[in-house]
All heavy atoms as an XYZ file, in Angstrom:
961
protein
N      35.486     16.214     17.676
C      34.064     15.940     17.566
C      33.475     16.562     16.318
O      32.608     15.928     15.670
C      33.352     16.508     18.798
C      31.917     16.112     18.884
S      31.724     14.322     18.897
C      30.337     14.159     19.899
N      33.963     17.735     15.940
C      33.454     18.359     14.715
C      33.784     17.545     13.485
O      32.957     17.426     12.550
C      34.016     19.800     14.579
C      33.372     20.775     15.500
C      33.839     22.165     15.168
C      33.118     23.150     16.106
N      33.386     24.536     15.708
N      34.958     16.938     13.467
C      35.338     16.083     12.324
C      34.407     14.899     12.203
O      34.002     14.519     11.110
C      36.773     15.602     12.472
O      37.643     16.699     12.487
N      34.030     14.296     13.337
C      33.120     13.170     13.313
C      31.749     13.606     12.778
O      31.122     12.899     11.962
C      32.965     12.597     14.734
C      31.964     11.457     14.882
C      32.398     10.231     14.061
C      31.780     11.080     16.344
N      31.282     14.776     13.182
C      29.991     15.276     12.702
C      30.023     15.544     11.198
O      29.054     15.341     10.473
C      29.578     16.526     13.483
C      29.252     16.299     14.943
C      28.898     17.629     15.630
C      28.133     15.297     15.149
N      31.161     16.065     10.715
C      31.306     16.317      9.274
C      31.242     14.985      8.513
O      30.555     14.872      7.494
C      32.616     17.075      8.974
C      32.943     17.071      7.486
C      32.553     18.477      9.509
N      31.928     13.972      8.999
C      31.927     12.662      8.341
C      30.536     12.052      8.382
O      30.053     11.509      7.358
C      32.984     11.726      8.955
C      32.832     10.299      8.459
C      34.366     12.253      8.694
N      29.870     12.137      9.521
C      28.508     11.585      9.612
C      27.553     12.332      8.687
O      26.669     11.723      8.095
C      28.021     11.640     11.052
C      28.689     10.648     12.029
C      28.200     10.907     13.463
C      28.390      9.210     11.615
N      27.740     13.645      8.602
C      26.920     14.441      7.672
C      27.146     14.007      6.235
O      26.190     13.930      5.465
N      28.403     13.759      5.885
C      28.711     13.311      4.506
C      28.074     11.946      4.248
O      27.515     11.698      3.154
C      30.214     13.252      4.291
N      28.125     11.059      5.226
C      27.502      9.745      5.056
C      25.991      9.895      4.894
O      25.390      9.228      4.027
C      27.801      8.860      6.295
C      27.182      7.487      6.301
C      27.691      6.651      5.159
C      27.433      6.818      7.647
N      25.369     10.754      5.664
C      23.939     10.979      5.540
C      23.590     11.579      4.165
O      22.569     11.224      3.552
C      23.448     11.905      6.630
S      23.401     11.110      8.253
N      24.446     12.469      3.674
C      24.237     13.051      2.351
C      24.277     11.941      1.298
O      23.397     11.879      0.423
C      25.260     14.124      2.048
C      25.215     14.714      0.665
C      23.900     15.479      0.438
C      26.386     15.626      0.423
N      25.243     11.066      1.383
C      25.363      9.995      0.400
C      24.136      9.070      0.489
O      23.557      8.705     -0.553
C      26.680      9.166      0.649
C      26.642      7.874     -0.149
C      27.889      9.999      0.319
N      23.715      8.733      1.665
C      22.515      7.884      1.833
C      21.289      8.601      1.294
O      20.397      7.969      0.708
C      22.314      7.493      3.296
C      23.318      6.509      3.853
C      23.131      6.345      5.353
C      23.194      5.168      3.132
N      21.184      9.911      1.517
C      20.065     10.679      0.975
C      20.035     10.686     -0.538
O      18.984     10.528     -1.160
N      21.208     10.830     -1.162
C      21.263     10.825     -2.627
C      20.949      9.425     -3.147
O      20.213      9.291     -4.131
C      22.641     11.323     -3.116
C      22.814     11.087     -4.606
C      22.833     12.773     -2.770
N      21.422      8.400     -2.521
C      21.107      7.025     -2.929
C      19.623      6.779     -2.758
O      18.980      6.119     -3.587
C      21.935      6.003     -2.123
C      21.442      4.579     -2.350
C      23.408      6.123     -2.452
N      19.006      7.393     -1.733
C      17.594      7.253     -1.486
C      16.691      7.833     -2.571
O      15.563      7.501     -2.707
N      17.277      8.692     -3.409
C      16.512      9.223     -4.529
C      16.207      8.071     -5.500
O      15.155      8.030     -6.126
C      17.316     10.329     -5.249
C      17.445     11.549     -4.328
C      16.629     10.725     -6.569
C      18.402     12.614     -4.836
N      17.110      7.134     -5.598
C      16.986      6.059     -6.579
C      16.510      4.752     -5.992
O      16.065      3.865     -6.746
C      18.334      5.870     -7.266
C      18.858      7.113     -7.886
C      19.873      7.840     -7.282
C      18.356      7.589     -9.086
C      20.320      9.009     -7.818
C      18.792      8.754     -9.648
C      19.803      9.456     -9.021
N      16.628      4.581     -4.666
C      16.225      3.332     -4.022
C      14.961      3.608     -3.219
O      14.992      4.365     -2.228
C      17.346      2.825     -3.094
C      16.905      1.572     -2.360
C      18.622      2.557     -3.896
N      13.821      3.044     -3.612
C      12.538      3.426     -3.019
C      12.414      3.302     -1.520
O      11.775      4.145     -0.898
C      11.554      2.488     -3.709
C      12.228      2.078     -4.976
C      13.688      2.081     -4.680
N      12.982      2.290     -0.883
C      12.764      2.152      0.559
C      13.778      2.904      1.395
O      13.657      2.943      2.602
C      12.812      0.659      0.940
C      11.608     -0.150      0.558
C      11.764     -1.605      0.937
C      10.336      0.423      1.130
N      14.736      3.531      0.776
C      15.699      4.338      1.492
C      15.249      5.809      1.414
O      15.194      6.399      0.319
C      17.086      4.181      0.857
C      18.269      4.762      1.600
C      18.427      4.045      2.960
C      19.534      4.588      0.791
N      14.876      6.404      2.523
C      14.282      7.737      2.494
C      15.352      8.802      2.155
O      16.465      8.783      2.643
C      13.750      7.940      3.896
C      14.624      7.063      4.757
C      14.996      5.879      3.901
N      14.967      9.762      1.351
C      15.861     10.846      0.973
C      15.819     11.986      1.986
O      16.863     12.382      2.544
C      15.468     11.393     -0.423
O      15.593     10.331     -1.345
C      16.359     12.541     -0.831
N      14.661     12.525      2.237
C      14.525     13.713      3.025
C      15.079     13.575      4.463
O      15.812     14.471      4.905
C      13.073     14.208      3.055
O      12.628     14.345      1.712
C      12.912     15.526      3.777
N      14.774     12.503      5.193
C      15.341     12.408      6.538
C      16.874     12.423      6.580
O      17.477     13.047      7.420
C      14.814     11.110      7.082
C      13.556     10.835      6.287
C      13.828     11.413      4.947
N      17.493     11.751      5.620
C      18.960     11.756      5.566
C      19.495     13.138      5.230
O      20.507     13.566      5.769
C      19.465     10.709      4.603
C      19.427      9.299      5.138
C      18.673      8.335      4.547
C      20.156      8.970      6.285
C      18.632      7.049      5.055
C      20.111      7.684      6.811
C      19.330      6.723      6.179
N      18.835     13.853      4.311
C      19.296     15.183      3.980
C      19.082     16.146      5.167
O      19.946     16.991      5.431
C      18.523     15.708      2.738
C      18.789     14.991      1.449
C      17.967     15.569      0.311
C      20.274     14.998      1.105
N      17.980     15.972      5.884
C      17.768     16.787      7.080
C      18.809     16.518      8.135
O      19.297     17.432      8.812
C      16.369     16.557      7.613
C      15.209     17.079      6.764
C      13.890     16.601      7.340
C      15.235     18.604      6.656
N      19.161     15.242      8.318
C      20.155     14.874      9.287
C      21.524     15.409      8.887
O      22.278     15.925      9.726
C      20.197     13.376      9.459
C      21.108     12.808     10.551
C      20.793     13.456     11.910
C      20.996     11.311     10.649
N      21.862     15.332      7.617
C      23.135     15.917      7.136
C      23.169     17.403      7.423
O      24.210     17.929      7.886
C      23.307     15.624      5.649
N      22.058     18.102      7.159
C      22.012     19.544      7.422
C      22.163     19.838      8.890
O      22.916     20.762      9.272
C      20.689     20.108      6.889
N      21.538     19.046      9.740
C      21.668     19.284     11.193
C      23.073     19.005     11.682
O      23.629     19.769     12.483
C      20.647     18.396     11.934
N      23.693     17.958     11.166
C      25.063     17.632     11.606
C      26.037     18.699     11.128
O      26.938     19.102     11.874
C      25.484     16.265     11.051
C      24.779     15.076     11.694
C      25.007     13.815     10.864
C      25.205     14.884     13.118
N      25.866     19.159      9.896
C      26.773     20.189      9.389
C      26.488     21.574      9.995
O      27.381     22.389     10.063
C      26.679     20.253      7.876
C      27.402     19.081      7.227
C      28.270     18.222      7.850
C      27.292     18.665      5.890
N      28.731     17.304      6.949
C      28.142     17.565      5.725
C      26.582     19.118      4.765
C      28.306     16.899      4.532
C      26.748     18.465      3.580
C      27.584     17.350      3.454
N      25.238     21.797     10.437
C      24.961     23.057     11.118
C      25.814     23.185     12.387
O      26.296     24.265     12.714
C      23.475     23.130     11.470
C      23.023     24.348     12.266
C      23.168     25.608     11.420
C      21.589     24.184     12.693
N      26.025     22.033     13.059
C      26.777     22.055     14.295
C      28.306     21.915     14.102
O      29.057     22.128     15.020
C      26.272     20.961     15.206
C      24.921     21.279     15.761
C      24.194     20.022     16.230
N      22.866     20.304     16.714
C      21.819     20.593     15.982
N      21.924     20.709     14.691
N      20.635     20.841     16.517
N      28.708     21.533     12.887
C      30.139     21.249     12.714
C      30.797     22.079     11.611
O      31.983     22.400     11.729
C      30.358     19.772     12.407
O      29.713     19.420     11.199
N      30.081     22.395     10.562
C      30.681     23.104      9.447
C      29.702     24.061      8.773
O      28.914     23.645      7.906
C      31.224     22.102      8.410
O      31.667     22.780      7.259
N      29.707     25.312      9.176
C      28.787     26.267      8.534
C      28.968     26.341      7.027
O      27.974     26.559      6.314
C      29.155     27.592      9.214
C      29.798     27.218     10.502
C      30.500     25.919     10.245
N      30.151     26.137      6.537
C      30.392     26.190      5.113
C      29.661     25.045      4.390
O      28.998     25.285      3.378
C      31.906     26.110      4.841
C      32.273     26.226      3.393
C      33.776     26.160      3.173
N      34.386     24.920      3.652
C      34.425     23.794      2.960
N      33.929     23.736      1.777
N      35.003     22.702      3.467
N      29.739     23.827      4.900
C      29.059     22.689      4.295
C      27.528     22.822      4.421
O      26.786     22.480      3.508
C      29.520     21.360      4.922
C      30.938     20.938      4.529
C      31.336     19.694      5.351
C      31.016     20.600      3.042
N      27.101     23.324      5.547
C      25.668     23.567      5.781
C      25.140     24.563      4.777
O      24.103     24.333      4.149
C      25.401     24.041      7.217
C      23.991     24.236      7.512
N      23.390     25.483      7.536
C      22.986     23.362      7.776
C      22.109     25.365      7.822
N      21.847     24.097      7.986
N      25.837     25.655      4.562
C      25.446     26.657      3.584
C      25.455     26.104      2.193
O      24.535     26.366      1.375
C      26.349     27.869      3.692
N      26.440     25.270      1.868
C      26.509     24.659      0.535
C      25.298     23.767      0.310
O      24.675     23.794     -0.750
C      27.795     23.826      0.422
C      27.811     23.008     -0.813
C      28.124     23.415     -2.104
C      27.434     21.619     -0.923
N      27.978     22.360     -2.970
C      27.569     21.246     -2.279
C      27.036     20.669      0.000
C      27.284     19.968     -2.722
C      26.746     19.394     -0.442
C      26.888     19.053     -1.790
N      24.941     22.967      1.320
C      23.815     22.072      1.170
C      22.516     22.802      0.991
O      21.692     22.446      0.144
C      23.756     21.101      2.385
C      22.697     20.001      2.325
C      22.914     19.107      1.120
C      22.747     19.177      3.603
N      22.316     23.844      1.782
C      21.066     24.609      1.673
C      20.967     25.370      0.334
O      19.893     25.632     -0.170
C      20.929     25.584      2.814
C      20.623     24.959      4.174
C      20.513     26.033      5.241
C      19.373     24.108      4.122
N      22.128     25.731     -0.224
C      22.097     26.498     -1.462
C      22.194     25.589     -2.703
O      22.151     26.073     -3.833
C      23.246     27.490     -1.497
O      24.488     26.843     -1.502
N      22.310     24.302     -2.489
C      22.416     23.352     -3.599
C      21.149     23.404     -4.429
O      20.032     23.489     -3.918
C      22.606     21.937     -3.059
C      22.969     20.949     -4.156
N      22.016     20.293     -4.903
C      24.165     20.519     -4.608
C      22.623     19.509     -5.766
N      23.934     19.618     -5.594
N      21.280     23.396     -5.734
C      20.162     23.588     -6.639
C      19.042     22.557     -6.488
O      17.857     22.893     -6.566
N      19.378     21.305     -6.274
C      18.350     20.277     -6.150
C      18.121     19.861     -4.699
O      16.974     19.764     -4.266
C      18.746     19.058     -6.964
C      18.892     19.353     -8.442
C      18.241     18.310     -9.253
N      18.441     18.609    -10.645
C      17.457     18.757    -11.471
N      16.210     18.631    -11.055
N      17.694     19.007    -12.749
N      19.163     19.540     -3.987
C      19.015     19.006     -2.622
C      18.555     20.083     -1.632
O      17.800     19.786     -0.700
C      20.331     18.357     -2.183
C      20.880     17.259     -3.066
C      22.200     16.784     -2.536
C      19.871     16.148     -3.170
N      19.020     21.297     -1.808
C      18.657     22.369     -0.874
C      17.183     22.641     -0.849
O      16.595     22.970      0.205
N      16.536     22.466     -1.979
C      15.086     22.721     -2.078
C      14.328     21.771     -1.154
O      13.394     22.190     -0.486
C      14.616     22.556     -3.535
O      15.376     23.415     -4.334
C      13.161     22.891     -3.671
N      14.685     20.503     -1.192
C      14.009     19.506     -0.322
C      14.127     19.900      1.138
O      13.192     19.837      1.902
C      14.640     18.107     -0.521
C      14.184     17.399     -1.721
C      15.017     17.289     -2.837
C      12.919     16.831     -1.840
C      14.634     16.616     -4.018
C      12.517     16.179     -2.961
C      13.347     16.089     -4.037
O      12.959     15.421     -5.182
N      15.326     20.289      1.527
C      15.583     20.595      2.940
C      14.805     21.846      3.348
O      14.138     21.860      4.376
C      17.100     20.763      3.184
C      17.781     19.442      2.902
C      17.354     21.238      4.601
C      19.283     19.592      2.786
N      14.921     22.908      2.534
C      14.219     24.128      2.890
C      12.692     23.916      2.916
O      12.041     24.391      3.847
C      14.578     25.227      1.874
C      16.005     25.776      2.067
C      16.234     27.047      1.235
N      15.880     26.826     -0.182
C      16.691     26.330     -1.101
N      17.929     25.973     -0.758
N      16.314     26.234     -2.329
N      12.134     23.255      1.895
C      10.687     23.039      1.866
C      10.230     22.230      3.068
O       9.225     22.597      3.717
C      10.283     22.313      0.596
C      10.335     23.204     -0.639
O      10.443     24.438     -0.456
O      10.308     22.679     -1.734
N      10.927     21.182      3.382
C      10.499     20.355      4.495
C      10.714     21.066      5.833
O       9.862     20.999      6.707
C      11.246     19.008      4.503
C      10.625     18.001      5.397
C       9.533     17.284      4.954
C      11.053     17.828      6.674
C       8.882     16.364      5.780
C      10.448     16.897      7.519
C       9.365     16.181      7.063
N      11.820     21.764      5.984
C      12.092     22.470      7.244
C      11.111     23.607      7.462
O      10.581     23.801      8.558
C      13.512     22.997      7.244
C      13.902     23.676      8.499
N      14.033     23.010      9.703
C      14.140     24.992      8.784
C      14.362     23.881     10.632
N      14.421     25.073     10.085
N      10.855     24.384      6.433
C       9.978     25.574      6.585
C       8.519     25.232      6.519
O       7.725     25.834      7.247
C      10.324     26.573      5.482
C      11.708     27.141      5.605
C      12.160     27.921      4.391
O      11.332     28.104      3.462
O      13.327     28.362      4.345
N       8.117     24.287      5.683
C       6.680     24.064      5.446
C       6.198     22.664      5.851
O       5.019     22.394      5.755
C       6.396     24.255      3.948
C       6.764     25.648      3.470
C       6.730     25.745      1.987
C       7.285     27.106      1.568
N       7.842     27.099      0.245
N       7.144     21.786      6.227
C       6.815     20.381      6.545
C       5.968     19.756      5.441
O       4.930     19.152      5.663
C       6.111     20.245      7.892
C       6.907     20.736      9.036
C       7.312     19.817     10.144
N       6.756     18.541     10.284
C       7.492     17.453     10.412
N       8.787     17.554     10.358
N       6.976     16.269     10.596
N       6.417     20.002      4.186
C       5.676     19.554      3.011
C       6.606     18.904      2.019
O       7.802     19.206      1.976
C       4.964     20.730      2.364
N       6.034     17.997      1.224
C       6.787     17.331      0.148
C       6.142     17.707     -1.162
O       4.896     17.710     -1.286
C       6.728     15.787      0.339
C       7.323     15.381      1.679
C       7.404     15.069     -0.787
C       7.144     13.929      2.032
N       6.939     18.086     -2.189
C       6.351     18.449     -3.464
C       5.521     17.331     -4.072
O       5.831     16.129     -3.896
C       7.583     18.744     -4.337
C       8.704     19.007     -3.376
C       8.405     18.196     -2.149
N       4.479     17.688     -4.812
C       3.574     16.693     -5.380
C       4.314     15.746     -6.288
O       4.113     14.518     -6.212
C       2.460     17.402     -6.137
C       1.416     16.496     -6.813
C       0.704     15.627     -5.775
C       0.411     17.305     -7.602
N       5.197     16.230     -7.128
C       5.942     15.364     -8.027
C       6.825     14.356     -7.279
O       6.966     13.210     -7.704
C       6.749     16.153     -9.055
C       7.927     16.845     -8.494
N       7.856     18.079     -7.847
C       9.215     16.473     -8.409
C       9.038     18.437     -7.431
N       9.906     17.485     -7.764
N       7.350     14.784     -6.165
C       8.197     13.868     -5.365
C       7.349     12.774     -4.721
O       7.781     11.619     -4.649
C       8.953     14.659     -4.301
N       6.146     13.156     -4.296
C       5.239     12.148     -3.725
C       4.852     11.103     -4.788
O       4.896      9.902     -4.545
C       3.976     12.807     -3.164
C       4.128     13.417     -1.828
C       2.796     13.892     -1.343
C       2.827     14.309      0.090
N       1.504     14.651      0.605
N       4.471     11.602     -5.939
C       4.029     10.700     -7.015
C       5.173      9.793     -7.423
O       5.005      8.563     -7.540
C       3.495     11.508     -8.217
C       2.197     12.228     -7.843
C       3.300     10.617     -9.438
C       1.728     13.219     -8.875
N       6.358     10.340     -7.637
C       7.490      9.552     -8.069
C       7.909      8.518     -7.013
O       8.128      7.336     -7.329
C       8.697     10.456     -8.388
C       9.944      9.765     -8.885
C       9.659      9.088    -10.199
C      11.066     10.783     -9.025
N       7.950      8.942     -5.756
C       8.381      8.018     -4.736
C       7.388      6.897     -4.493
O       7.759      5.710     -4.360
C       8.666      8.757     -3.390
O       7.512      9.377     -2.950
N       6.100      7.171     -4.493
C       5.102      6.120     -4.308
C       5.053      5.203     -5.533
O       4.967      3.972     -5.356
C       3.699      6.748     -4.007
C       2.614      5.690     -4.044
C       3.722      7.445     -2.667
N       5.205      5.727     -6.737
C       5.204      4.903     -7.914
C       6.438      3.962     -7.924
O       6.269      2.782     -8.182
C       5.217      5.791     -9.189
O       4.063      6.610     -9.154
C       5.209      4.947    -10.446
N       7.577      4.498     -7.658
C       8.799      3.664     -7.616
C       8.724      2.639     -6.494
O       9.167      1.505     -6.658
C      10.051      4.529     -7.470
C      10.428      5.331     -8.706
C      11.627      6.250     -8.376
C      10.774      4.439     -9.865
N       8.193      3.051     -5.370
C       8.048      2.118     -4.250
C       7.199      0.923     -4.643
O       7.615     -0.225     -4.471
C       7.409      2.863     -3.060
C       6.955      1.951     -1.902
C       8.134      1.390     -1.180
C       6.058      2.747     -0.965
N       6.019      1.179     -5.202
C       5.107      0.066     -5.539
C       5.630     -0.751     -6.718
O       5.445     -1.971     -6.749
C       3.701      0.570     -5.748
C       3.024      0.827     -4.457
C       2.911      2.041     -3.816
C       2.455     -0.143     -3.587
N       2.263      1.823     -2.606
C       1.990      0.530     -2.441
C       2.321     -1.523     -3.670
C       1.369     -0.129     -1.384
C       1.675     -2.181     -2.599
C       1.233     -1.477     -1.492
N       6.307     -0.115     -7.658
C       6.885     -0.879     -8.775
C       7.952     -1.845     -8.282
O       7.998     -3.005     -8.664
C       7.447      0.083     -9.829
N       8.830     -1.351     -7.419
C       9.907     -2.227     -6.912
C       9.319     -3.307     -5.994
O       9.774     -4.450     -6.033
C      10.983     -1.411     -6.215
O      10.460     -0.774     -5.074
N       8.348     -2.977     -5.223
C       7.723     -3.983     -4.347
C       6.994     -5.046     -5.125
O       7.082     -6.221     -4.854
C       6.754     -3.335     -3.353
C       7.437     -2.625     -2.239
S       8.449     -3.758     -1.297
C       8.801     -2.790      0.104
N       6.322     -4.630     -6.201
C       5.629     -5.591     -7.064
C       6.627     -6.534     -7.697
O       6.422     -7.763     -7.701
C       4.812     -4.861     -8.138
C       4.099     -5.779     -9.074
C       2.944     -6.456     -8.662
C       4.571     -6.006    -10.355
C       2.314     -7.352     -9.520
C       3.936     -6.865    -11.193
C       2.788     -7.543    -10.801
N       7.726     -5.997     -8.160
C       8.765     -6.850     -8.734
C       9.293     -7.834     -7.710
O       9.473     -9.033     -7.999
C       9.912     -5.973     -9.292
C      11.110     -6.810     -9.706
C      11.085     -7.549    -10.895
C      12.223     -6.896     -8.883
C      12.157     -8.348    -11.263
C      13.302     -7.664     -9.237
C      13.286     -8.388    -10.438
O      14.339     -9.188    -10.770
N       9.580     -7.346     -6.506
C      10.123     -8.236     -5.457
C       9.101     -9.310     -5.074
O       9.466    -10.471     -4.862
C      10.520     -7.408     -4.230
S      11.993     -6.417     -4.511
N       7.845     -8.947     -4.953
C       6.827     -9.885     -4.549
C       6.644    -10.977     -5.642
O       6.525    -12.148     -5.331
C       5.492     -9.160     -4.275
C       5.617     -8.387     -2.955
C       4.325    -10.146     -4.216
C       4.483     -7.416     -2.676
N       6.654    -10.582     -6.895
C       6.412    -11.525     -7.977
C       7.668    -12.325     -8.321
O       7.576    -13.531     -8.586
C       5.909    -10.776     -9.221
C       5.844    -11.668    -10.436
C       4.537    -10.155     -8.966
N       8.847    -11.708     -8.283
C      10.042    -12.386     -8.773
C      11.019    -12.881     -7.705
O      11.638    -13.902     -7.874
C      10.800    -11.440     -9.717
O      10.007    -11.090    -10.785
N      11.119    -12.121     -6.648
C      12.148    -12.439     -5.671
C      11.651    -13.385     -4.554
O      12.299    -14.371     -4.240
C      12.730    -11.149     -5.028
C      13.787    -11.481     -3.984
C      13.312    -10.251     -6.120
N      10.508    -13.046     -3.962
C       9.999    -13.865     -2.859
C       8.694    -14.566     -3.257
O       7.779    -14.711     -2.433
C       9.778    -13.003     -1.583
C      11.099    -12.482     -1.049
C       8.828    -11.878     -1.834
N       8.646    -15.038     -4.478
C       7.391    -15.612     -4.999
C       7.022    -16.920     -4.290
O       5.872    -17.337     -4.360
C       7.501    -15.840     -6.506
C       8.662    -16.719     -6.897
O       9.657    -16.740     -6.139
O       8.590    -17.370     -7.949
N       7.953    -17.542     -3.593
C       7.631    -18.810     -2.899
C       7.344    -18.659     -1.424
O       6.985    -19.603     -0.763
C       8.791    -19.780     -3.091
C       9.016    -20.148     -4.522
C      10.170    -21.037     -4.704
N      10.441    -21.131     -6.134
C      10.759    -22.246     -6.744
N      10.827    -23.365     -6.070
N      10.982    -22.249     -8.016
N       7.518    -17.453     -0.903
C       7.332    -17.249      0.542
C       6.172    -16.263      0.750
O       6.331    -15.040      0.679
C       8.598    -16.686      1.172
C       9.780    -17.578      1.002
C       9.828    -18.931      1.146
C      11.113    -17.151      0.681
N      11.095    -19.392      0.950
C      11.902    -18.303      0.654
C      11.695    -15.929      0.403
C      13.271    -18.289      0.353
C      13.052    -15.894      0.109
C      13.805    -17.056      0.101
N       5.006    -16.783      1.048
C       3.794    -15.982      1.193
C       3.970    -14.964      2.324
O       3.506    -13.832      2.264
C       2.575    -16.819      1.397
C       2.609    -17.635      2.662
C       3.087    -18.899      2.806
C       2.189    -17.202      3.967
N       3.007    -19.304      4.107
C       2.456    -18.286      4.868
C       1.634    -16.025      4.459
C       2.151    -18.200      6.214
C       1.337    -15.971      5.810
C       1.586    -17.048      6.663
N       4.694    -15.373      3.391
C       4.850    -14.486      4.538
C       5.724    -13.289      4.193
O       5.522    -12.181      4.679
C       5.405    -15.228      5.751
C       6.693    -15.951      5.462
C       6.862    -17.225      5.005
C       7.995    -15.373      5.565
N       8.199    -17.518      4.812
C       8.932    -16.381      5.168
C       8.490    -14.164      5.947
C      10.302    -16.175      5.131
C       9.880    -13.955      5.939
C      10.761    -14.958      5.547
N       6.722    -13.522      3.324
C       7.584    -12.392      2.888
C       6.808    -11.476      1.945
O       7.022    -10.255      1.987
C       8.820    -12.960      2.173
N       5.920    -12.042      1.148
C       5.078    -11.200      0.274
C       4.178    -10.299      1.110
O       4.036     -9.120      0.828
C       4.250    -12.087     -0.633
C       5.071    -12.797     -1.683
C       4.275    -13.775     -2.491
O       3.279    -14.376     -1.991
N       4.639    -13.980     -3.756
N       3.582    -10.884      2.156
C       2.721    -10.086      3.052
C       3.542     -9.005      3.767
O       3.073     -7.874      3.943
C       2.027    -10.970      4.056
C       0.913    -11.845      3.518
C       0.351    -12.754      4.616
C      -0.170    -11.012      2.878
N       4.726     -9.355      4.183
C       5.608     -8.389      4.848
C       5.960     -7.231      3.925
O       5.878     -6.056      4.327
C       6.864     -9.075      5.362
C       7.838     -8.193      6.121
C       7.211     -7.664      7.391
C       9.105     -8.968      6.435
N       6.302     -7.544      2.685
C       6.612     -6.490      1.738
C       5.406     -5.601      1.426
O       5.529     -4.393      1.296
C       7.174     -7.091      0.439
C       8.594     -7.655      0.491
C       8.957     -8.301     -0.822
C       9.576     -6.596      0.899
N       4.241     -6.241      1.328
C       3.016     -5.418      1.149
C       2.752     -4.511      2.349
O       2.372     -3.321      2.172
C       1.803     -6.340      0.931
C       1.628     -6.909     -0.451
C       0.478     -7.921     -0.456
C       1.397     -5.819     -1.459
N       2.989     -5.025      3.548
C       2.795     -4.198      4.740
C       3.794     -3.040      4.805
O       3.433     -1.912      5.141
C       2.910     -5.064      5.971
N       5.038     -3.325      4.433
C       6.054     -2.253      4.420
C       5.698     -1.191      3.367
O       5.754      0.006      3.657
C       7.458     -2.851      4.148
C       8.441     -1.761      3.811
C       7.917     -3.673      5.313
N       5.318     -1.620      2.187
C       4.910     -0.685      1.143
C       3.749      0.173      1.562
O       3.734      1.395      1.335
C       4.607     -1.425     -0.164
N       2.763     -0.463      2.193
C       1.594      0.281      2.653
C       1.966      1.289      3.739
O       1.523      2.454      3.708
C       0.513     -0.661      3.163
N       2.843      0.901      4.658
C       3.266      1.792      5.737
C       4.078      2.951      5.209
O       3.856      4.097      5.622
N       5.009      2.683      4.295
C       5.810      3.789      3.733
C       4.944      4.713      2.908
O       5.091      5.946      2.964
C       6.981      3.192      2.876
C       7.703      4.285      2.138
C       7.944      2.423      3.775
N       3.994      4.158      2.153
C       3.067      5.002      1.373
C       2.258      5.896      2.325
O       2.122      7.071      2.036
C       2.122      4.114      0.529
O       2.923      3.332     -0.356
C       1.157      4.966     -0.260
N       1.768      5.325      3.352
C       0.966      6.117      4.323
C       1.822      7.223      4.944
O       1.363      8.346      5.099
C       0.445      5.188      5.435
C      -0.432      5.928      6.408
C      -1.060      4.930      7.402
N      -1.895      5.625      8.337
C      -1.553      5.902      9.582
N      -0.378      5.503     10.031
N      -2.362      6.557     10.394
N       3.080      6.906      5.247
C       3.972      7.909      5.825
C       4.241      9.045      4.845
O       4.176     10.224      5.205
C       5.277      7.240      6.266
C       6.254      8.182      6.855
N       6.047      8.780      8.077
C       7.423      8.668      6.388
C       7.086      9.584      8.340
N       7.915      9.552      7.321
N       4.517      8.696      3.595
C       4.782      9.742      2.572
C       3.554     10.612      2.371
O       3.636     11.841      2.322
C       5.214      9.077      1.253
C       6.603      8.472      1.407
C       5.202     10.094      0.104
C       7.010      7.584      0.235
N       2.386      9.974      2.282
C       1.197     10.741      2.031
C       0.679     11.510      3.250
O      -0.174     12.388      3.131
C       0.105      9.816      1.503
C       0.413      9.132      0.167
C      -0.730      8.211     -0.237
C       0.712     10.120     -0.912
N       1.220     11.208      4.421
C       0.785     11.911      5.640
C       1.313     13.353      5.709
O       0.756     14.177      6.415
C       1.203     11.151      6.872
O       2.609     11.215      7.051
N       2.369     13.630      4.939
C       2.922     14.991      4.940
C       2.096     15.864      3.977
O       1.506     15.377      3.021
C       4.364     14.990      4.473
C       5.294     14.381      5.521
C       5.776     13.108      5.331
C       5.636     15.103      6.640
C       6.612     12.525      6.286
C       6.481     14.551      7.586
C       6.962     13.259      7.423
N       2.096     17.119      4.276
C       1.401     18.080      3.423
C       1.999     18.050      2.029
O       3.171     17.762      1.857
C       1.479     19.489      4.024
N       1.188     18.422      1.040
C       1.664     18.435     -0.349
C       2.010     19.868     -0.705
O       1.203     20.791     -0.570
C       0.596     17.900     -1.282
O       0.297     16.567     -0.899
C       1.072     17.905     -2.719
N       3.226     20.039     -1.201
C       3.690     21.375     -1.621
C       3.384     21.521     -3.115
O       3.884     20.768     -3.923
C       5.192     21.514     -1.360
C       5.805     22.847     -1.700
C       5.204     23.962     -0.804
C       7.315     22.781     -1.502
N       2.568     22.475     -3.423
C       2.203     22.735     -4.831
C       2.907     24.002     -5.246
O       2.777     25.041     -4.650
C       0.729     22.855     -4.996
C      -0.011     21.610     -4.577
C      -1.524     21.767     -4.761
N      -2.268     20.746     -4.048
C      -2.483     19.559     -4.538
N      -2.049     19.239     -5.691
N      -3.197     18.675     -3.864
N       3.672     23.899     -6.330
C       4.429     25.074     -6.797
C       3.858     25.598     -8.068
O       3.343     24.976     -8.868
C       5.898     24.709     -6.985
C       6.601     24.442     -5.686
C       8.048     24.284     -5.897
C       8.713     24.135     -4.526
N      10.118     24.044     -4.615
């Protein structure tokens, strides 16, 4: 069972890192899930993740303060709307219902991101 949790944690870590670059794929939830899975299966991997220079900060800030840094909010919302605008104009330009769906998804994700407290450093 521990081996399965380690593998699932690694998969969540990969998805979290990919989520840094793909706007609709969330980073923080996958990193939190990886940390939780590794907490129960591999203290060494859990400690590595929490001490990681870039990724550990997201996990610690969100776990301790339930907050997202201001720069992360700005970057994620900007990338989200830029990619959605591109998709609406170029990819689904002939399907009005898909354009409305993408707008609704973008608005919902933006609301979710902005609903968390802002961490100012």
